[in-house]
N, C-alpha and C positions, 0 to 999 in steps of 0.2 A: 703821606708819613713821610718823615725822613729817610733816604739812602746815602749809602758811604760807597768809598771807594778807596781803595787801602792799596797801599804799596809796603817794600819792603829792602833794606837798602842797607850792605856793609859800610860799616862806619871807619875809617882810619883814626886810630888814637891820636895823632896829631895835626890830627883836621876835625875835630870833629862835629865843634863848634858852626867848620864856614857851613861843612855840610847839609848841618839843621836849619841854620840860615835861610839855605840856599832853599830848602824844602819847606820853609815857612814857608818863605816869599814868598809861593806857587801855593800857597793856601794851606800845605797840610802840618797836621797834629799829630806831635810826638805822644804813640798807646804805649811806646813801651819797648826798651832794651836789652836785648837776652842772648849770651853765648851761642858761635855758631854752631855748626854739625863738624866745621872744621876747625878752630876758634876763628878768634876775632868776635867781632860785636855788630850786631844785627839790629835794624832798627823797624822797628815797625808803624808807621806813621797811617790818617787817616784826614781824608777831607766831605765835607757833602757833596755827593754827589750834583749836579749840573741836572735840572728838572727835563733836557732835552736830549740828553746823553743815554 
């Protein structure tokens, strides 16, 4: 069975692509972007969890 790990990170509007590309290069896939509770954007990402982790 596939298991996942999740990450949330704030997105800075003028640097969004660089932030997402950085996480993507580490295997994270963008799932959703939402408005944060204090304003701004928050990205939710996931990646397959390593079997031994």
